[in-house]
N, C-alpha and C positions, 0 to 999 in steps of 0.2 A: 453372486457375492453382493452383501447388502453391506455399502460404503461406511453408513453410519452405525449400523452393529457390529461391523468390525473394531472399526476406529475405538469404539466404545470399551470394547473389550481388554484392547490393546493398553489402551490409556488405565483404565482399571489395577492392570496388572501391572505395569509400571509403577504405575503410584501405592502398590502395596510392596512390588518386589525387586525396585530401585536397579541397581547395573545386574543384577543376574538377567531379569527381565528385560532390560535393554538389551544387553547381549544375545540372547535366545533370539529376539528379534531382529538383531544385524547379523547373525550368522542367516535365521529363518528367510530373510527377505534378500541379503545381500552376498551370502555367504564370508562376512565381514569382522574378525572378529580379535581385531589386533591386542598388544599386553596393554596400550593405552588409547582411546581415542584423539585425546587432544593430539595437534601437531606440534611437535616442537623445533625449535627456533631454527635450528641444523634443517632439520627438512626444506623447513619456507623457503631459505635460503640456496639451498640446493635445485628447488623448485624454480627460484628465480635468475637463478644461473642457465635453468635450459630452456630459457622462453627466450625466443630471439628476440633481440635488441629493439630491432623496430614494432616487433607486436609491441613490447614494454614502454617503447615512446607514446604509442596512438594510445593505448591503456591510461597512461597519462594525461596526452591532451586529455580524452574523456574526462576523466576524474576533472579537472580544473574544470572545466566546464560544468560538471553533475555543483560539482561542491561552491563555484560563484553564482551560480543560479542560487542556491537552497541557500546561501549567506544573505545574497541580496530581499528573498523571501522575509527569513531570520530581522532583515533590520527592519520588518513593515511591521512585526510585531515585539509592542510596544512593552511596556510595567504602565500603570495608571495610578494618580492619585486625583480623589475627587472631592472635593468640599463642600458634601451638599448641604450643610446650614454652617456658620461657625462653630465653632466646638468638637466637627464630628468630620472626621476626615476617613473616608472609603476608598478602597482599590483594591486591585490584581498584581501581582507579582509575575515575572517572567521564568519555568522552573522547571529544568529536563527532568526526563526520568533517570534514576538512578542508573538502570542496564537495563540494555535493549538485546534478544535475540534475531539473527538476521538469518534467515534462513535462502540458501541460495541453491536454485535446481541444478542437478544434473545426470538426471536419469537418461535422458536422450540427446542431447547437446550438453557438452559444459561449457553451461554458460557464464558470462564473463561482466556483462554490464549489469545484470542483477546483483551481483556484489558492490559494484559501486554507487548503485541507486540507493541499496539499504544502508549498507556501513559508513560510507563516507558523510550520507545527512545524518545518520544519527550521532556523528562525531562535529558534524555542524552546529547541533541542537546543541554540544555540549554534554551526549552523557559520556559519565565515567569510563561501564564498562561496556563495551561491545563482542559480544560472544557470536561467531560466526559457524553454521556447519554447514557442511557441503556432502553429498553423498562421494562413498569411496568404490572403486574398484578391486575385486580381488585380485591380489597380492602386487596392486597399484598404490593406492590410496586415493585421495584426493587429484583432480587432473592439474598439472603443473601450474597450467597456464589459468586455473580459478585459482589457486595457492595465492598465486604470483597478483591475480586482483584482487582477493582478500587484504593479502596483507600491505598493499601499496595504500587499500581505501583505509584502512585505519583498526583495523579489527587488535582490541586487546588477547581475546583467544579464540583460536579456530580448533576446527575439530570437527576428523572424519566421519560423518554417519549421516545419513538421510533418512527420509522418510518419517515418518508417526512416533519412532523410537527418537530421532532427533529433537522434536519438538516438543515433547513428555521430556526429556533429559533439560532440556532449557529451563520447561514452565516446572518442572517440579524439583529443581538443583539435585536431581540424581547423583551421585556420588563419583567423583573423578570428572566432575562437569560444574564445579563452582557454584557459587551460588542460585539459588532464582531467580532467572530474569523478572523486569516487570512489565516488558511488551515483548509479545514477537510481533515479527512482522515479513515480508517478501513473498513471493508466489510458488507455488507448487501445484502438483497432479490434485484427481479428487479428493484420496485421501491426506495430503496434506490441509486443504482448505478447508474436509473437516474434522481434522483433527484442532484447527485452530477456531473452527465453532465451540467445539464442545471445552478448551480450555478457555475459552473468553468466559472473565469469571477470575479464572485461578492467576488468572496473567488479563493485561489489556492484548490486545491483535489492531493491527492496523487500518484492515478488511477481508474479506469475504469474496476472494475472486474465483471466478468460473474459467472455462477456456476462454483464451485471448481470441476478440473478434475487430471486427473492420468494418466503418461502413464510408463509403464514399460516394459524394454528390458529385452530380457531371454536367454541365448542360451542352449547349451546341458547341462553345469554344475548345472541350475539352479534347485530349489528345488520346485515342484508344489504348494505344500501345503501352504507355504510361501508368494508363488505370489498370489495365489487364497486369503489369509488373505487381503493382500496389498490392492490389486484391491479392495475389498467390504470392507475397513477398509472406503477408501475415498468416496465410494459410498453412502455411509450412511449420507452422508450433502444432499441430496436429490433425489428425484425420475429424476431430469433430468442432476445429474452429471454424466459427462462423464469418461471412466474406460478402457482402452486400455492395450493389449500386443500386445507387438511386437517383434518379436522371430522368430531366426532362426533354430530352430526344430520345428519340426511337433509335434513327440512324446510329448515334453514338453509342446507346446499347447494343444494339445488332453489332457493331464494329468490335466493342468491348469484348463480348461473347465470340466471335474470331478470332479476336486475337488471345484470349485467353486457349481458345481448340491449337492454337497455330503453338502456341509455345510448349504447352504440355503433350502437344507428337511431335516436338522435336528435340528431346532430349534436356526437358527443366530438368535441375540437377536435385533436388526432393522431390521428384514425380509423382513416389511410390505414396504422400504423404499428403500432399496436395491436389493431388485427382479426385481423392477420394473426399478429401474438405470440401471442394466445390462442388464434386458430386450431390454427397447428402445436406450441403448445407451455405454452398451457396444459393447467390438469387439475383436478380435485377429487377426492379421495379421504375415502371414508365409512370409520371406524375405530369397530371396537365397542366401545371403554374410552380412559380420557384416556391410560392407557399404552399403550397402543400406539400411539394418536397419535402421543409422545414419541418411541416406538421408530423412527416412519415420520421424523418429522422430523430426529432424532440421524443416522437414516440416509442421508438427501436432505443434510447437512449444510448449510445454504442461505447464500449470501450475508448477506440481510437477514432478518429471521424475528419476525413480529410474531404477539401474543398475544391473542386475544379471547375471555377464557373468565374464568371465576371462579375465584377462589383462586389469586391471581395466585403470590403465595408460593410455593406445591406446583410450579405452570412452572417459575419460575426455577432453586427447585433442582431441579430433575428432568431441562431439559434441557441439553443439554453443548457439541453441534455446532453455530455459526453463526458469522457474522463478527461481527453485532452482536445483540442483542435487543430489541421494543419492547414491553414490557407494559402492555394494556391498549386500548381503544378510543380512548384520548386523545393516544395516540404511535404514528404513523405515521412510515414509512418515510423520506421527503421531509422531514419536518423534520432526519433526518441526513443527508439529504444533501445541505444545505444551509446549515443555522444555529444545531443547539440545538449544536452545540460536540463530538460523538463526530465520529470521523472517517470517511469513507466508501472509503476507499481499502481493499477488500475481500476475505477470500479468495472462488472462486467453484469451481463445479465440486465441489464435495464436498472442498473444501482445507480446510476449515475444522474437519473430524477432525483436523489435526495444526499450524496455524499458525494466527494471527489478522494482522489487519491493519494498515497504516499506522499507526504511533504515534509520541510523541515519540524512544522507545527504539529506533527503526530505525535512527537517526542519530547514536546515540550509541555507544561500544564498552564493553566492560568489561575492556580489559587487567590481567593479573594481576600481581602482583610477590612476588619474596620478598628477602627478607634475612637472612643471617644475623650477626648481631652477636658471637655466641662460636662459634668453631669446636667447643669440646667437646661444644656440644648440638648439634652433626648430627651426631656417631659413630653413635648409630643411623641416624639417615637413610644413612650411608657404609655402612655394616655390610649394609642390604637392598639399599641399590642394585648394593652389590658381587656378592651374592648373585644379584639376580635376572639379574642384565646377565652373568653367569656361565653360568645355564642358560640363557638364550637364545643365547649364542654369541658377545654383542656384549661382546667383549673389551676394545675400546677405552673403552666406555661404564664397563668394572669399574674401568678405570684412572686414571679419573677420579676414583673415589670412593677407590679405595685407596692414592694418590699424596697424597692429603689425610689418610688413618686414618695414615700412615708418617710423617708430618709432624707427629701428635700424639702417637705414640709408641707408636698400638694393637699388639700383635703378632695380634690375634685372627686375622686371616688371615694369618700366618709372610713368610715372604718372594718369596710365588708371583709378585706381581704387581710389585715393588718392591726 
């Protein structure tokens, strides 16, 4: 099955067919066709009452940390006003997008943290309307724990629908889904990622993410058991999730492989997924020096990068290509995936070479502005604008400058344009 072609056909169908097409694909892929896809407030309240209070408390614990970090990041983003010359002011504002659509995956696992990482951060940014979609199970709807997470994160509207049809409904503003959103965010499978790629332009997107991945750097001081647990922990996302160890110690590399074999052979809880991922996408790379290990890691530009080594500050300063980094054996990817506060929607497939992950700034725009309080102060700008425009052959542009020069009584350009 060609993913790109399939997505293209479905998006085109929903673009013209609207809610009827959405319902057809929802029945086809998920056996789900409720009277309304929007989750009612009563259903949300019932879901929250069905979730164990202790779990709700832990969700709130994670939510508070995610919001706190997003608020701290937002505090770093400030409006600007710059007086370039006397009589001219330039600047930028900080403006949140009006609406955002957050996709919360739930096909294999009923992911909780994905709701917190997208919805809560959008609300911290000041987005007025945050729409959330999650896949529904036949006869059950959205998992109660996901509904709880979406509601507590602050979603204004929740819809029980998944896959390509969910993204299309939010992007096109299909009947029954409110108006079209301005931006789509959140992780998903290959079809979800491709739908986001093809919808970019119609709406904004956060980033294009492929299968999750992890890279661990280890020296002689590393603990092979922890390395093994962390490699396998990320591999359980899917059978195509890469997990790599880059080490300067042959002993540590061999011991880690032995630990992985031990764990997989002793009842690892998600061994059916993890074993395939490690077999097909796992690797151990042995390097001569820490400099070469750092170079290998930067070339791979992983989504998640753990450093189990001495002299952590050296590694932190040296490494530059990663979605997020975990420094020291007490920091692990799962903390960031779930509850520590940094976002887990991150670049994959070496995209960390040129971009970063979802953050509060993903929902903020910085439109610029110009005030010319004194027309005389802009005389030099007008002269430069006219000269550059003439050289480019854009004479209409030149006229907009020279007509203003003429009104100032400037004779610098004669009567060529006025």
